[in-house]
mmCIF file as gemmi writes it, N, C-alpha and C atoms, coordinates in Angstrom:
data_model
loop_
_atom_site.group_PDB
_atom_site.id
_atom_site.type_symbol
_atom_site.label_atom_id
_atom_site.label_alt_id
_atom_site.label_comp_id
_atom_site.label_asym_id
_atom_site.label_entity_id
_atom_site.label_seq_id
_atom_site.pdbx_PDB_ins_code
_atom_site.Cartn_x
_atom_site.Cartn_y
_atom_site.Cartn_z
_atom_site.occupancy
_atom_site.B_iso_or_equiv
_atom_site.pdbx_formal_charge
_atom_site.auth_seq_id
_atom_site.auth_asym_id
_atom_site.pdbx_PDB_model_num
ATOM 1 N N . UNK Axp A 1 ? -157.469 -37.737 162.181 1 0 ? 1 A 1
ATOM 2 C CA . UNK Axp A 1 ? -156.892 -38.966 161.665 1 0 ? 1 A 1
ATOM 3 C C . UNK Axp A 1 ? -156.693 -38.819 160.165 1 0 ? 1 A 1
ATOM 4 N N . UNK Axp A 2 ? -155.679 -39.481 159.664 1 0 ? 2 A 1
ATOM 5 C CA . UNK Axp A 2 ? -155.388 -39.453 158.242 1 0 ? 2 A 1
ATOM 6 C C . UNK Axp A 2 ? -154.616 -40.715 157.87 1 0 ? 2 A 1
ATOM 7 N N . UNK Axp A 3 ? -154.601 -40.995 156.57 1 0 ? 3 A 1
ATOM 8 C CA . UNK Axp A 3 ? -153.85 -42.134 156.039 1 0 ? 3 A 1
ATOM 9 C C . UNK Axp A 3 ? -152.562 -41.581 155.454 1 0 ? 3 A 1
ATOM 10 N N . UNK Axp A 4 ? -151.444 -42.17 155.865 1 0 ? 4 A 1
ATOM 11 C CA . UNK Axp A 4 ? -150.141 -41.696 155.401 1 0 ? 4 A 1
ATOM 12 C C . UNK Axp A 4 ? -149.369 -42.845 154.779 1 0 ? 4 A 1
ATOM 13 N N . UNK Axp A 5 ? -148.743 -42.566 153.656 1 0 ? 5 A 1
ATOM 14 C CA . UNK Axp A 5 ? -147.908 -43.549 152.969 1 0 ? 5 A 1
ATOM 15 C C . UNK Axp A 5 ? -146.45 -43.199 153.266 1 0 ? 5 A 1
ATOM 16 N N . UNK Axp A 6 ? -145.77 -44.095 153.991 1 0 ? 6 A 1
ATOM 17 C CA . UNK Axp A 6 ? -144.394 -43.855 154.426 1 0 ? 6 A 1
ATOM 18 C C . UNK Axp A 6 ? -143.467 -44.705 153.568 1 0 ? 6 A 1
ATOM 19 N N . UNK Axp A 7 ? -142.543 -44.075 152.827 1 0 ? 7 A 1
ATOM 20 C CA . UNK Axp A 7 ? -141.647 -44.86 151.969 1 0 ? 7 A 1
ATOM 21 C C . UNK Axp A 7 ? -140.621 -45.646 152.787 1 0 ? 7 A 1
ATOM 22 N N . UNK Axp A 8 ? -140.316 -46.848 152.323 1 0 ? 8 A 1
ATOM 23 C CA . UNK Axp A 8 ? -139.255 -47.681 152.88 1 0 ? 8 A 1
ATOM 24 C C . UNK Axp A 8 ? -138.191 -47.828 151.805 1 0 ? 8 A 1
ATOM 25 N N . UNK Axp A 9 ? -136.961 -48.024 152.201 1 0 ? 9 A 1
ATOM 26 C CA . UNK Axp A 9 ? -135.868 -48.056 151.225 1 0 ? 9 A 1
ATOM 27 C C . UNK Axp A 9 ? -135.976 -49.212 150.237 1 0 ? 9 A 1
ATOM 28 N N . UNK Axp A 10 ? -135.984 -50.429 150.704 1 0 ? 10 A 1
ATOM 29 C CA . UNK Axp A 10 ? -135.934 -51.586 149.806 1 0 ? 10 A 1
ATOM 30 C C . UNK Axp A 10 ? -137.214 -52.412 149.814 1 0 ? 10 A 1
ATOM 31 N N . UNK Axp A 11 ? -138.284 -51.867 150.339 1 0 ? 11 A 1
ATOM 32 C CA . UNK Axp A 11 ? -139.546 -52.601 150.377 1 0 ? 11 A 1
ATOM 33 C C . UNK Axp A 11 ? -140.679 -51.641 150.024 1 0 ? 11 A 1
ATOM 34 N N . UNK Axp A 12 ? -141.854 -52.175 149.787 1 0 ? 12 A 1
ATOM 35 C CA . UNK Axp A 12 ? -142.984 -51.304 149.44 1 0 ? 12 A 1
ATOM 36 C C . UNK Axp A 12 ? -143.283 -50.322 150.577 1 0 ? 12 A 1
ATOM 37 N N . UNK Axp A 13 ? -143.876 -49.181 150.251 1 0 ? 13 A 1
ATOM 38 C CA . UNK Axp A 13 ? -144.168 -48.196 151.302 1 0 ? 13 A 1
ATOM 39 C C . UNK Axp A 13 ? -145.193 -48.722 152.301 1 0 ? 13 A 1
ATOM 40 N N . UNK Axp A 14 ? -145.047 -48.297 153.54 1 0 ? 14 A 1
ATOM 41 C CA . UNK Axp A 14 ? -145.999 -48.665 154.588 1 0 ? 14 A 1
ATOM 42 C C . UNK Axp A 14 ? -147.163 -47.686 154.545 1 0 ? 14 A 1
ATOM 43 N N . UNK Axp A 15 ? -148.363 -48.202 154.669 1 0 ? 15 A 1
ATOM 44 C CA . UNK Axp A 15 ? -149.561 -47.37 154.695 1 0 ? 15 A 1
ATOM 45 C C . UNK Axp A 15 ? -150.076 -47.399 156.125 1 0 ? 15 A 1
ATOM 46 N N . UNK Axp A 16 ? -150.107 -46.221 156.767 1 0 ? 16 A 1
ATOM 47 C CA . UNK Axp A 16 ? -150.416 -46.14 158.187 1 0 ? 16 A 1
ATOM 48 C C . UNK Axp A 16 ? -151.616 -45.24 158.433 1 0 ? 16 A 1
ATOM 49 N N . UNK Axp A 17 ? -152.45 -45.628 159.39 1 0 ? 17 A 1
ATOM 50 C CA . UNK Axp A 17 ? -153.526 -44.778 159.881 1 0 ? 17 A 1
ATOM 51 C C . UNK Axp A 17 ? -152.944 -44.008 161.055 1 0 ? 17 A 1
ATOM 52 N N . UNK Axp A 18 ? -152.905 -42.678 160.947 1 0 ? 18 A 1
ATOM 53 C CA . UNK Axp A 18 ? -152.23 -41.87 161.954 1 0 ? 18 A 1
ATOM 54 C C . UNK Axp A 18 ? -153.14 -40.791 162.509 1 0 ? 18 A 1
ATOM 55 N N . UNK Axp A 19 ? -152.779 -40.349 163.707 1 0 ? 19 A 1
ATOM 56 C CA . UNK Axp A 19 ? -153.479 -39.264 164.374 1 0 ? 19 A 1
ATOM 57 C C . UNK Axp A 19 ? -152.453 -38.194 164.718 1 0 ? 19 A 1
ATOM 58 N N . UNK Axp A 20 ? -152.757 -36.948 164.415 1 0 ? 20 A 1
ATOM 59 C CA . UNK Axp A 20 ? -151.866 -35.836 164.746 1 0 ? 20 A 1
ATOM 60 C C . UNK Axp A 20 ? -152.366 -35.156 166.012 1 0 ? 20 A 1
ATOM 61 N N . UNK Axp A 21 ? -151.431 -34.76 166.869 1 0 ? 21 A 1
ATOM 62 C CA . UNK Axp A 21 ? -151.775 -34.058 168.098 1 0 ? 21 A 1
ATOM 63 C C . UNK Axp A 21 ? -150.612 -33.15 168.468 1 0 ? 21 A 1
ATOM 64 N N . UNK Axp A 22 ? -150.856 -32.239 169.413 1 0 ? 22 A 1
ATOM 65 C CA . UNK Axp A 22 ? -149.808 -31.328 169.87 1 0 ? 22 A 1
ATOM 66 C C . UNK Axp A 22 ? -149.389 -31.703 171.286 1 0 ? 22 A 1
ATOM 67 N N . UNK Axp A 23 ? -148.08 -31.667 171.472 1 0 ? 23 A 1
ATOM 68 C CA . UNK Axp A 23 ? -147.519 -31.935 172.794 1 0 ? 23 A 1
ATOM 69 C C . UNK Axp A 23 ? -146.444 -30.887 173.047 1 0 ? 23 A 1
ATOM 70 N N . UNK Axp A 24 ? -146.652 -30.054 174.054 1 0 ? 24 A 1
ATOM 71 C CA . UNK Axp A 24 ? -145.732 -28.958 174.378 1 0 ? 24 A 1
ATOM 72 C C . UNK Axp A 24 ? -145.513 -28.035 173.177 1 0 ? 24 A 1
ATOM 73 N N . UNK Axp A 25 ? -146.565 -27.775 172.419 1 0 ? 25 A 1
ATOM 74 C CA . UNK Axp A 25 ? -146.492 -26.868 171.284 1 0 ? 25 A 1
ATOM 75 C C . UNK Axp A 25 ? -145.915 -27.471 170.02 1 0 ? 25 A 1
ATOM 76 N N . UNK Axp A 26 ? -145.528 -28.729 170.059 1 0 ? 26 A 1
ATOM 77 C CA . UNK Axp A 26 ? -144.979 -29.391 168.875 1 0 ? 26 A 1
ATOM 78 C C . UNK Axp A 26 ? -145.989 -30.391 168.331 1 0 ? 26 A 1
ATOM 79 N N . UNK Axp A 27 ? -146.005 -30.518 167.009 1 0 ? 27 A 1
ATOM 80 C CA . UNK Axp A 27 ? -146.914 -31.457 166.363 1 0 ? 27 A 1
ATOM 81 C C . UNK Axp A 27 ? -146.303 -32.849 166.423 1 0 ? 27 A 1
ATOM 82 N N . UNK Axp A 28 ? -147.067 -33.802 166.915 1 0 ? 28 A 1
ATOM 83 C CA . UNK Axp A 28 ? -146.63 -35.198 167.003 1 0 ? 28 A 1
ATOM 84 C C . UNK Axp A 28 ? -147.612 -36.062 166.223 1 0 ? 28 A 1
ATOM 85 N N . UNK Axp A 29 ? -147.149 -37.235 165.83 1 0 ? 29 A 1
ATOM 86 C CA . UNK Axp A 29 ? -148.002 -38.196 165.122 1 0 ? 29 A 1
ATOM 87 C C . UNK Axp A 29 ? -148.01 -39.506 165.886 1 0 ? 29 A 1
ATOM 88 N N . UNK Axp A 30 ? -149.19 -40.073 166.017 1 0 ? 30 A 1
ATOM 89 C CA . UNK Axp A 30 ? -149.357 -41.362 166.676 1 0 ? 30 A 1
ATOM 90 C C . UNK Axp A 30 ? -149.9 -42.348 165.64 1 0 ? 30 A 1
ATOM 91 N N . UNK Axp A 31 ? -149.248 -43.491 165.487 1 0 ? 31 A 1
ATOM 92 C CA . UNK Axp A 31 ? -149.702 -44.513 164.549 1 0 ? 31 A 1
ATOM 93 C C . UNK Axp A 31 ? -150.772 -45.357 165.226 1 0 ? 31 A 1
ATOM 94 N N . UNK Axp A 32 ? -151.956 -45.414 164.61 1 0 ? 32 A 1
ATOM 95 C CA . UNK Axp A 32 ? -153.062 -46.182 165.167 1 0 ? 32 A 1
ATOM 96 C C . UNK Axp A 32 ? -153.153 -47.574 164.565 1 0 ? 32 A 1
ATOM 97 N N . UNK Axp A 33 ? -152.832 -47.707 163.269 1 0 ? 33 A 1
ATOM 98 C CA . UNK Axp A 33 ? -152.933 -49.019 162.614 1 0 ? 33 A 1
ATOM 99 C C . UNK Axp A 33 ? -152.04 -49.043 161.384 1 0 ? 33 A 1
ATOM 100 N N . UNK Axp A 34 ? -151.566 -50.233 161.058 1 0 ? 34 A 1
ATOM 101 C CA . UNK Axp A 34 ? -150.804 -50.463 159.837 1 0 ? 34 A 1
ATOM 102 C C . UNK Axp A 34 ? -151.771 -51.029 158.8 1 0 ? 34 A 1
ATOM 103 N N . UNK Axp A 35 ? -151.976 -50.303 157.717 1 0 ? 35 A 1
ATOM 104 C CA . UNK Axp A 35 ? -152.944 -50.687 156.684 1 0 ? 35 A 1
ATOM 105 C C . UNK Axp A 35 ? -152.268 -51.267 155.448 1 0 ? 35 A 1
ATOM 106 N N . UNK Axp A 36 ? -150.998 -51.622 155.548 1 0 ? 36 A 1
ATOM 107 C CA . UNK Axp A 36 ? -150.228 -52.056 154.383 1 0 ? 36 A 1
ATOM 108 C C . UNK Axp A 36 ? -150.786 -53.305 153.721 1 0 ? 36 A 1
ATOM 109 N N . UNK Axp A 37 ? -151.431 -54.175 154.47 1 0 ? 37 A 1
ATOM 110 C CA . UNK Axp A 37 ? -151.927 -55.436 153.918 1 0 ? 37 A 1
ATOM 111 C C . UNK Axp A 37 ? -153.278 -55.294 153.216 1 0 ? 37 A 1
ATOM 112 N N . UNK Axp A 38 ? -153.937 -54.141 153.357 1 0 ? 38 A 1
ATOM 113 C CA . UNK Axp A 38 ? -155.244 -53.94 152.72 1 0 ? 38 A 1
ATOM 114 C C . UNK Axp A 38 ? -155.08 -53.661 151.233 1 0 ? 38 A 1
ATOM 115 N N . UNK Axp A 39 ? -156.091 -54.005 150.416 1 0 ? 39 A 1
ATOM 116 C CA . UNK Axp A 39 ? -156.039 -53.659 148.988 1 0 ? 39 A 1
ATOM 117 C C . UNK Axp A 39 ? -156.113 -52.137 148.797 1 0 ? 39 A 1
ATOM 118 N N . UNK Axp A 40 ? -155.627 -51.68 147.653 1 0 ? 40 A 1
ATOM 119 C CA . UNK Axp A 40 ? -155.562 -50.241 147.383 1 0 ? 40 A 1
ATOM 120 C C . UNK Axp A 40 ? -156.934 -49.579 147.392 1 0 ? 40 A 1
ATOM 121 N N . UNK Axp A 41 ? -157.989 -50.259 146.873 1 0 ? 41 A 1
ATOM 122 C CA . UNK Axp A 41 ? -159.315 -49.617 146.865 1 0 ? 41 A 1
ATOM 123 C C . UNK Axp A 41 ? -159.851 -49.455 148.277 1 0 ? 41 A 1
ATOM 124 N N . UNK Axp A 42 ? -159.538 -50.39 149.181 1 0 ? 42 A 1
ATOM 125 C CA . UNK Axp A 42 ? -159.987 -50.261 150.567 1 0 ? 42 A 1
ATOM 126 C C . UNK Axp A 42 ? -159.287 -49.079 151.242 1 0 ? 42 A 1
ATOM 127 N N . UNK Axp A 43 ? -158.018 -48.895 150.944 1 0 ? 43 A 1
ATOM 128 C CA . UNK Axp A 43 ? -157.271 -47.771 151.516 1 0 ? 43 A 1
ATOM 129 C C . UNK Axp A 43 ? -157.824 -46.456 150.988 1 0 ? 43 A 1
ATOM 130 N N . UNK Axp A 44 ? -158.106 -46.392 149.682 1 0 ? 44 A 1
ATOM 131 C CA . UNK Axp A 44 ? -158.673 -45.167 149.105 1 0 ? 44 A 1
ATOM 132 C C . UNK Axp A 44 ? -160.065 -44.891 149.667 1 0 ? 44 A 1
ATOM 133 N N . UNK Axp A 45 ? -160.859 -45.933 149.872 1 0 ? 45 A 1
ATOM 134 C CA . UNK Axp A 45 ? -162.182 -45.761 150.47 1 0 ? 45 A 1
ATOM 135 C C . UNK Axp A 45 ? -162.092 -45.209 151.881 1 0 ? 45 A 1
ATOM 136 N N . UNK Axp A 46 ? -161.151 -45.723 152.667 1 0 ? 46 A 1
ATOM 137 C CA . UNK Axp A 46 ? -160.945 -45.226 154.028 1 0 ? 46 A 1
ATOM 138 C C . UNK Axp A 46 ? -160.47 -43.781 154.005 1 0 ? 46 A 1
ATOM 139 N N . UNK Axp A 47 ? -159.592 -43.45 153.068 1 0 ? 47 A 1
ATOM 140 C CA . UNK Axp A 47 ? -159.1 -42.076 152.941 1 0 ? 47 A 1
ATOM 141 C C . UNK Axp A 47 ? -160.259 -41.122 152.622 1 0 ? 47 A 1
ATOM 142 N N . UNK Axp A 48 ? -161.156 -41.532 151.737 1 0 ? 48 A 1
ATOM 143 C CA . UNK Axp A 48 ? -162.318 -40.701 151.389 1 0 ? 48 A 1
ATOM 144 C C . UNK Axp A 48 ? -163.23 -40.534 152.595 1 0 ? 48 A 1
ATOM 145 N N . UNK Axp A 49 ? -163.462 -41.619 153.335 1 0 ? 49 A 1
ATOM 146 C CA . UNK Axp A 49 ? -164.32 -41.539 154.517 1 0 ? 49 A 1
ATOM 147 C C . UNK Axp A 49 ? -163.735 -40.618 155.581 1 0 ? 49 A 1
ATOM 148 N N . UNK Axp A 50 ? -162.433 -40.665 155.775 1 0 ? 50 A 1
ATOM 149 C CA . UNK Axp A 50 ? -161.805 -39.807 156.778 1 0 ? 50 A 1
ATOM 150 C C . UNK Axp A 50 ? -161.859 -38.336 156.389 1 0 ? 50 A 1
ATOM 151 N N . UNK Axp A 51 ? -161.94 -38.049 155.096 1 0 ? 51 A 1
ATOM 152 C CA . UNK Axp A 51 ? -162.058 -36.662 154.638 1 0 ? 51 A 1
ATOM 153 C C . UNK Axp A 51 ? -163.501 -36.169 154.672 1 0 ? 51 A 1
ATOM 154 N N . UNK Axp A 52 ? -164.431 -37.023 155.086 1 0 ? 52 A 1
ATOM 155 C CA . UNK Axp A 52 ? -165.82 -36.609 155.193 1 0 ? 52 A 1
ATOM 156 C C . UNK Axp A 52 ? -166.673 -36.979 154.007 1 0 ? 52 A 1
ATOM 157 N N . UNK Axp A 53 ? -166.138 -37.728 153.067 1 0 ? 53 A 1
ATOM 158 C CA . UNK Axp A 53 ? -166.896 -38.137 151.891 1 0 ? 53 A 1
ATOM 159 C C . UNK Axp A 53 ? -167.686 -39.405 152.15 1 0 ? 53 A 1
ATOM 160 N N . UNK Axp A 54 ? -168.298 -39.905 151.108 1 0 ? 54 A 1
ATOM 161 C CA . UNK Axp A 54 ? -169.024 -41.166 151.204 1 0 ? 54 A 1
ATOM 162 C C . UNK Axp A 54 ? -168.389 -42.159 150.253 1 0 ? 54 A 1
ATOM 163 N N . UNK Axp A 55 ? -168.24 -43.362 150.719 1 0 ? 55 A 1
ATOM 164 C CA . UNK Axp A 55 ? -167.658 -44.421 149.893 1 0 ? 55 A 1
ATOM 165 C C . UNK Axp A 55 ? -168.788 -45.295 149.362 1 0 ? 55 A 1
ATOM 166 N N . UNK Axp A 56 ? -168.629 -45.779 148.139 1 0 ? 56 A 1
ATOM 167 C CA . UNK Axp A 56 ? -169.614 -46.676 147.551 1 0 ? 56 A 1
ATOM 168 C C . UNK Axp A 56 ? -168.985 -48.045 147.39 1 0 ? 56 A 1
ATOM 169 N N . UNK Axp A 57 ? -169.825 -49.072 147.439 1 0 ? 57 A 1
ATOM 170 C CA . UNK Axp A 57 ? -169.294 -50.43 147.365 1 0 ? 57 A 1
ATOM 171 C C . UNK Axp A 57 ? -168.785 -50.759 145.973 1 0 ? 57 A 1
ATOM 172 N N . UNK Axp A 58 ? -169.499 -50.329 144.948 1 0 ? 58 A 1
ATOM 173 C CA . UNK Axp A 58 ? -169.04 -50.571 143.584 1 0 ? 58 A 1
ATOM 174 C C . UNK Axp A 58 ? -169.493 -49.423 142.7 1 0 ? 58 A 1
ATOM 175 N N . UNK Axp A 59 ? -168.723 -49.157 141.676 1 0 ? 59 A 1
ATOM 176 C CA . UNK Axp A 59 ? -169.03 -48.056 140.774 1 0 ? 59 A 1
ATOM 177 C C . UNK Axp A 59 ? -170.315 -48.312 139.994 1 0 ? 59 A 1
ATOM 178 N N . UNK Axp A 60 ? -170.593 -49.58 139.681 1 0 ? 60 A 1
ATOM 179 C CA . UNK Axp A 60 ? -171.794 -49.909 138.912 1 0 ? 60 A 1
ATOM 180 C C . UNK Axp A 60 ? -173.069 -49.576 139.688 1 0 ? 60 A 1
ATOM 181 N N . UNK Axp A 61 ? -173.029 -49.702 141.017 1 0 ? 61 A 1
ATOM 182 C CA . UNK Axp A 61 ? -174.226 -49.419 141.801 1 0 ? 61 A 1
ATOM 183 C C . UNK Axp A 61 ? -174.49 -47.916 141.92 1 0 ? 61 A 1
ATOM 184 N N . UNK Axp A 62 ? -173.521 -47.087 141.584 1 0 ? 62 A 1
ATOM 185 C CA . UNK Axp A 62 ? -173.693 -45.644 141.705 1 0 ? 62 A 1
ATOM 186 C C . UNK Axp A 62 ? -174.401 -45.037 140.502 1 0 ? 62 A 1
ATOM 187 N N . UNK Axp A 63 ? -174.445 -45.745 139.377 1 0 ? 63 A 1
ATOM 188 C CA . UNK Axp A 63 ? -175.016 -45.197 138.15 1 0 ? 63 A 1
ATOM 189 C C . UNK Axp A 63 ? -176.127 -46.086 137.622 1 0 ? 63 A 1
ATOM 190 N N . UNK Axp A 64 ? -177.101 -45.46 136.987 1 0 ? 64 A 1
ATOM 191 C CA . UNK Axp A 64 ? -178.147 -46.169 136.261 1 0 ? 64 A 1
ATOM 192 C C . UNK Axp A 64 ? -177.999 -45.826 134.785 1 0 ? 64 A 1
ATOM 193 N N . UNK Axp A 65 ? -178.063 -46.835 133.919 1 0 ? 65 A 1
ATOM 194 C CA . UNK Axp A 65 ? -177.981 -46.591 132.482 1 0 ? 65 A 1
ATOM 195 C C . UNK Axp A 65 ? -179.364 -46.16 132.013 1 0 ? 65 A 1
ATOM 196 N N . UNK Axp A 66 ? -179.461 -44.934 131.519 1 0 ? 66 A 1
ATOM 197 C CA . UNK Axp A 66 ? -180.729 -44.396 131.051 1 0 ? 66 A 1
ATOM 198 C C . UNK Axp A 66 ? -180.966 -44.74 129.588 1 0 ? 66 A 1
ATOM 199 N N . UNK Axp A 67 ? -179.908 -44.682 128.795 1 0 ? 67 A 1
ATOM 200 C CA . UNK Axp A 67 ? -180.045 -44.914 127.368 1 0 ? 67 A 1
ATOM 201 C C . UNK Axp A 67 ? -178.694 -45.35 126.819 1 0 ? 67 A 1
ATOM 202 N N . UNK Axp A 68 ? -178.71 -46.317 125.952 1 0 ? 68 A 1
ATOM 203 C CA . UNK Axp A 68 ? -177.48 -46.8 125.341 1 0 ? 68 A 1
ATOM 204 C C . UNK Axp A 68 ? -177.7 -46.891 123.837 1 0 ? 68 A 1
ATOM 205 N N . UNK Axp A 69 ? -176.905 -46.154 123.086 1 0 ? 69 A 1
ATOM 206 C CA . UNK Axp A 69 ? -177.039 -46.161 121.635 1 0 ? 69 A 1
ATOM 207 C C . UNK Axp A 69 ? -176.202 -47.288 121.047 1 0 ? 69 A 1
ATOM 208 N N . UNK Axp A 70 ? -176.796 -48.033 120.14 1 0 ? 70 A 1
ATOM 209 C CA . UNK Axp A 70 ? -176.046 -49.11 119.502 1 0 ? 70 A 1
ATOM 210 C C . UNK Axp A 70 ? -175.176 -48.53 118.397 1 0 ? 70 A 1
ATOM 211 N N . UNK Axp A 71 ? -173.99 -49.07 118.246 1 0 ? 71 A 1
ATOM 212 C CA . UNK Axp A 71 ? -173.082 -48.601 117.204 1 0 ? 71 A 1
ATOM 213 C C . UNK Axp A 71 ? -172.385 -49.764 116.511 1 0 ? 71 A 1
ATOM 214 N N . UNK Axp A 72 ? -172.672 -50.979 116.911 1 0 ? 72 A 1
ATOM 215 C CA . UNK Axp A 72 ? -171.987 -52.143 116.356 1 0 ? 72 A 1
ATOM 216 C C . UNK Axp A 72 ? -172.229 -52.332 114.874 1 0 ? 72 A 1
ATOM 217 N N . UNK Axp A 73 ? -173.45 -52.076 114.402 1 0 ? 73 A 1
ATOM 218 C CA . UNK Axp A 73 ? -173.744 -52.266 112.985 1 0 ? 73 A 1
ATOM 219 C C . UNK Axp A 73 ? -172.972 -51.273 112.124 1 0 ? 73 A 1
ATOM 220 N N . UNK Axp A 74 ? -172.744 -50.059 112.627 1 0 ? 74 A 1
ATOM 221 C CA . UNK Axp A 74 ? -171.975 -49.066 111.877 1 0 ? 74 A 1
ATOM 222 C C . UNK Axp A 74 ? -170.524 -49.507 111.766 1 0 ? 74 A 1
ATOM 223 N N . UNK Axp A 75 ? -169.965 -50.036 112.843 1 0 ? 75 A 1
ATOM 224 C CA . UNK Axp A 75 ? -168.582 -50.52 112.833 1 0 ? 75 A 1
ATOM 225 C C . UNK Axp A 75 ? -168.454 -51.717 111.897 1 0 ? 75 A 1
ATOM 226 N N . UNK Axp A 76 ? -169.456 -52.588 111.869 1 0 ? 76 A 1
ATOM 227 C CA . UNK Axp A 76 ? -169.413 -53.762 110.995 1 0 ? 76 A 1
ATOM 228 C C . UNK Axp A 76 ? -169.424 -53.35 109.521 1 0 ? 76 A 1
ATOM 229 N N . UNK Axp A 77 ? -170.284 -52.414 109.155 1 0 ? 77 A 1
ATOM 230 C CA . UNK Axp A 77 ? -170.346 -51.957 107.76 1 0 ? 77 A 1
ATOM 231 C C . UNK Axp A 77 ? -169.057 -51.245 107.378 1 0 ? 77 A 1
ATOM 232 N N . UNK Axp A 78 ? -168.554 -50.4 108.252 1 0 ? 78 A 1
ATOM 233 C CA . UNK Axp A 78 ? -167.308 -49.685 107.974 1 0 ? 78 A 1
ATOM 234 C C . UNK Axp A 78 ? -166.137 -50.649 107.815 1 0 ? 78 A 1
ATOM 235 N N . UNK Axp A 79 ? -166.066 -51.682 108.651 1 0 ? 79 A 1
ATOM 236 C CA . UNK Axp A 79 ? -164.999 -52.678 108.539 1 0 ? 79 A 1
ATOM 237 C C . UNK Axp A 79 ? -165.091 -53.477 107.259 1 0 ? 79 A 1
ATOM 238 N N . UNK Axp A 80 ? -166.311 -53.823 106.85 1 0 ? 80 A 1
ATOM 239 C CA . UNK Axp A 80 ? -166.495 -54.566 105.605 1 0 ? 80 A 1
ATOM 240 C C . UNK Axp A 80 ? -166.078 -53.726 104.404 1 0 ? 80 A 1
ATOM 241 N N . UNK Axp A 81 ? -166.478 -52.45 104.386 1 0 ? 81 A 1
ATOM 242 C CA . UNK Axp A 81 ? -166.077 -51.56 103.293 1 0 ? 81 A 1
ATOM 243 C C . UNK Axp A 81 ? -164.561 -51.397 103.241 1 0 ? 81 A 1
ATOM 244 N N . UNK Axp A 82 ? -163.927 -51.344 104.388 1 0 ? 82 A 1
ATOM 245 C CA . UNK Axp A 82 ? -162.472 -51.218 104.431 1 0 ? 82 A 1
ATOM 246 C C . UNK Axp A 82 ? -161.809 -52.49 103.909 1 0 ? 82 A 1
ATOM 247 N N . UNK Axp A 83 ? -162.364 -53.658 104.26 1 0 ? 83 A 1
ATOM 248 C CA . UNK Axp A 83 ? -161.784 -54.934 103.824 1 0 ? 83 A 1
ATOM 249 C C . UNK Axp A 83 ? -161.869 -55.128 102.313 1 0 ? 83 A 1
ATOM 250 N N . UNK Axp A 84 ? -162.957 -54.691 101.703 1 0 ? 84 A 1
ATOM 251 C CA . UNK Axp A 84 ? -163.097 -54.908 100.261 1 0 ? 84 A 1
ATOM 252 C C . UNK Axp A 84 ? -162.611 -53.708 99.443 1 0 ? 84 A 1
ATOM 253 N N . UNK Axp A 85 ? -162.099 -52.678 100.12 1 0 ? 85 A 1
ATOM 254 C CA . UNK Axp A 85 ? -161.492 -51.554 99.416 1 0 ? 85 A 1
ATOM 255 C C . UNK Axp A 85 ? -162.456 -50.483 98.97 1 0 ? 85 A 1
ATOM 256 N N . UNK Axp A 86 ? -163.662 -50.455 99.471 1 0 ? 86 A 1
ATOM 257 C CA . UNK Axp A 86 ? -164.639 -49.452 99.051 1 0 ? 86 A 1
ATOM 258 C C . UNK Axp A 86 ? -164.758 -48.28 100.025 1 0 ? 86 A 1
ATOM 259 N N . UNK Axp A 87 ? -163.902 -48.231 101.02 1 0 ? 87 A 1
ATOM 260 C CA . UNK Axp A 87 ? -163.98 -47.147 101.983 1 0 ? 87 A 1
ATOM 261 C C . UNK Axp A 87 ? -163.635 -45.805 101.346 1 0 ? 87 A 1
ATOM 262 N N . UNK Axp A 88 ? -162.812 -45.829 100.301 1 0 ? 88 A 1
ATOM 263 C CA . UNK Axp A 88 ? -162.439 -44.581 99.628 1 0 ? 88 A 1
ATOM 264 C C . UNK Axp A 88 ? -163.64 -43.938 98.933 1 0 ? 88 A 1
ATOM 265 N N . UNK Axp A 89 ? -164.699 -44.71 98.652 1 0 ? 89 A 1
ATOM 266 C CA . UNK Axp A 89 ? -165.904 -44.129 98.057 1 0 ? 89 A 1
ATOM 267 C C . UNK Axp A 89 ? -166.657 -43.268 99.064 1 0 ? 89 A 1
ATOM 268 N N . UNK Axp A 90 ? -166.575 -43.651 100.336 1 0 ? 90 A 1
ATOM 269 C CA . UNK Axp A 90 ? -167.277 -42.89 101.374 1 0 ? 90 A 1
ATOM 270 C C . UNK Axp A 90 ? -166.52 -41.618 101.735 1 0 ? 90 A 1
ATOM 271 N N . UNK Axp A 91 ? -165.199 -41.724 101.835 1 0 ? 91 A 1
ATOM 272 C CA . UNK Axp A 91 ? -164.385 -40.605 102.3 1 0 ? 91 A 1
ATOM 273 C C . UNK Axp A 91 ? -162.983 -40.778 101.737 1 0 ? 91 A 1
ATOM 274 N N . UNK Axp A 92 ? -162.378 -39.686 101.279 1 0 ? 92 A 1
ATOM 275 C CA . UNK Axp A 92 ? -161.055 -39.809 100.673 1 0 ? 92 A 1
ATOM 276 C C . UNK Axp A 92 ? -159.932 -39.901 101.704 1 0 ? 92 A 1
ATOM 277 N N . UNK Axp A 93 ? -160.211 -39.587 102.972 1 0 ? 93 A 1
ATOM 278 C CA . UNK Axp A 93 ? -159.208 -39.738 104.034 1 0 ? 93 A 1
ATOM 279 C C . UNK Axp A 93 ? -159.916 -40.234 105.298 1 0 ? 93 A 1
ATOM 280 N N . UNK Axp A 94 ? -159.138 -40.828 106.209 1 0 ? 94 A 1
ATOM 281 C CA . UNK Axp A 94 ? -159.718 -41.328 107.456 1 0 ? 94 A 1
ATOM 282 C C . UNK Axp A 94 ? -160.147 -40.16 108.337 1 0 ? 94 A 1
ATOM 283 N N . UNK Axp A 95 ? -161.353 -40.244 108.856 1 0 ? 95 A 1
ATOM 284 C CA . UNK Axp A 95 ? -161.84 -39.221 109.769 1 0 ? 95 A 1
ATOM 285 C C . UNK Axp A 95 ? -162.81 -39.873 110.746 1 0 ? 95 A 1
ATOM 286 N N . UNK Axp A 96 ? -163.195 -39.153 111.779 1 0 ? 96 A 1
ATOM 287 C CA . UNK Axp A 96 ? -164.07 -39.704 112.807 1 0 ? 96 A 1
ATOM 288 C C . UNK Axp A 96 ? -165.528 -39.764 112.36 1 0 ? 96 A 1
ATOM 289 N N . UNK Axp A 97 ? -165.917 -38.968 111.357 1 0 ? 97 A 1
ATOM 290 C CA . UNK Axp A 97 ? -167.294 -38.995 110.895 1 0 ? 97 A 1
ATOM 291 C C . UNK Axp A 97 ? -167.424 -40.128 109.942 1 0 ? 97 A 1
């Protein structure tokens, strides 16, 4: 089984769940379901599952934040120096450091 996106001329492409099989030595396709009404993430999740992968409900549940470095105070000081014209004292040209 696989998910296939079939283009239509004047309408959005149809997304179909299909099964491939052989009949008299020729490859045939059988449409099992029309998935066009499903959201794109559900279709991608089904595609991953059919390829043997695992689907997760949300990306946030897949990761744990171990450490988060704060950087807001650095941006605030840099913005203030830029507003009052003292940024040239720190660096003569704009750079990432």
